[in-house]
N, C-alpha and C positions, 0 to 999 in steps of 0.2 A: 901746107898746101892743105890740109884740112879748111881750114876755115878762107881761103881761096876759095876751094868749089863751092862751100855754104854762100860767097857772096858773088859769086865769077870773077872774082877778082882775076882778069890775068887769062882763063879762062872757062868755059862752059858750067855756069851753074851744075851743082850735082848737088843732092841733099843725103842720096842714100851713097853714095860713094862718102862723102864727106865724114856723114854716120857711122861708117862702118872704120874710118879711122882715124874718126872720135874712140868709141867702141873698141879696140886694139889698145892705144895708147891710154887707156883708159885704164884697162883689166892691168896693165904695165905698173899705174901706179903714181903716173904725171893729175897732178890737183886740177888743172885747168882745163885739161880735158873731157876730166869726171863733169864738169860745169856745163863744158859742153856736150857731150854724151845723155846730162840731163838734159837738161833745153828740147835734144833732139828727142827727148822718150816726154816729156811734158809738153813737147805743141806738134810732136810728127811732126815733124821736121828729117824726113828722108828712114822714118820708121814708118812699117803699116801702120799700127797704132798708138795712142795714145796708151801711156802705160803709164801704173804707180810705181816704175820702175826710179822714174827721175827723182825723187826723194831719194830712194838705197845708193844714185850716185849722186849726188848734193850731197849725202851723208858721211861719204866718204870722201871728200874733195876737204868737206867741214872740219872733218875730222881730224886733215893734216894742219891743220890754220891756215884754208886761205877765204879767203874773206866775202869770196865771191859767192862759195858753196854754202859757206857759213849765212851768206844774206839771203843762198834760196832754201836753203833749208825753212826758213825763220817762213819766209813766201809763202812755199808749201802749206804752213802750221795756219798760216792767217786763212789762206781760201779752201784749205780743208784737200788737197791735192794730195792724194797717195797716202795722208792721214788724216788726222781727222781734226777737225779744226780747230784751235783754240790758241787763239790773241795769245793772251800769255808766254806761253811758250815762242813766240810768233815774238813777240816784243823780247827777250830776252835769247834770242839767235840776232836783233837789229842790232843788240847791243853790242854782240860783239863783234860784229863783223862792223859795226860803225866804228868803233871804239878802235880800231883799224886801219880808217880811216876814208872806208866805203864807203862811195859818195849815197847811190842810192841805200844803203842800207841804213843813214844818218836820215837820209829821206823820209821813207819806211816810219822810223824812230819817234820822229818829229809828230808825222800821224795822227801816231799811237799816242802819244803826248796831248796832242792839239783834241782829239775825239775820246781817251778816255783809255783808250783799246788794248788791254791789259796790262796795262798803268794806272797808277791816278792820275788823272787829267791835269794839267799842267801847262800852261802855256809859254809860262818864261820859258820853262823844257823845251817844248816843243819849239820856240824863235831858238833854245840858241843850238838844235840841230840842222833845223832848219839851214840857219845859218851858214853851220861846218858843212853842209849838202852846196850850198849854193858857191860856198868861196871856191867850190872846184868845180861851180859851171853850168851846176845842176836845176834845169832848165824847173823842173817838177815844184823847188825848192824855191827860186826867185818865184817864181809864181805864184806861190802859198805869203811869200817873208810881202810883197808886192800888196798881195791883199788883204794884209793885218795892216798894212802900214810902215812895214821895219825894213823895207830895200829901197834903197841904201844903206 
């Protein structure tokens, strides 16, 4: 129901009501809802203000092995949202998530290797991770591989 409220699928969009549902379920330990409420705090969706609580929720999800929670912890570390900016820590979290098959994390880990953010720059390793992401139809990874002349 909360996801339907976020997107207005079959109902009127209501971000605040969705956030309330996500937070209740997140407090009950549901890792996917911990990611959703983290997103609400990160982007101010249905929440009165953007808050550093986002990374706390993502971390709870990540600690349960949720690859999206792990990817978002990396994202927060990369950008310094709710934490000190730390690209090395971000790359570590992207790797944990990417190894579970998360296409967003695979793309972001590829970027880390391509640009040398938090890891040693290595274009071959970047291409490896971009390919894994692109194989799941991740447009950003496909675009990067096309620019590198490595797709298809």
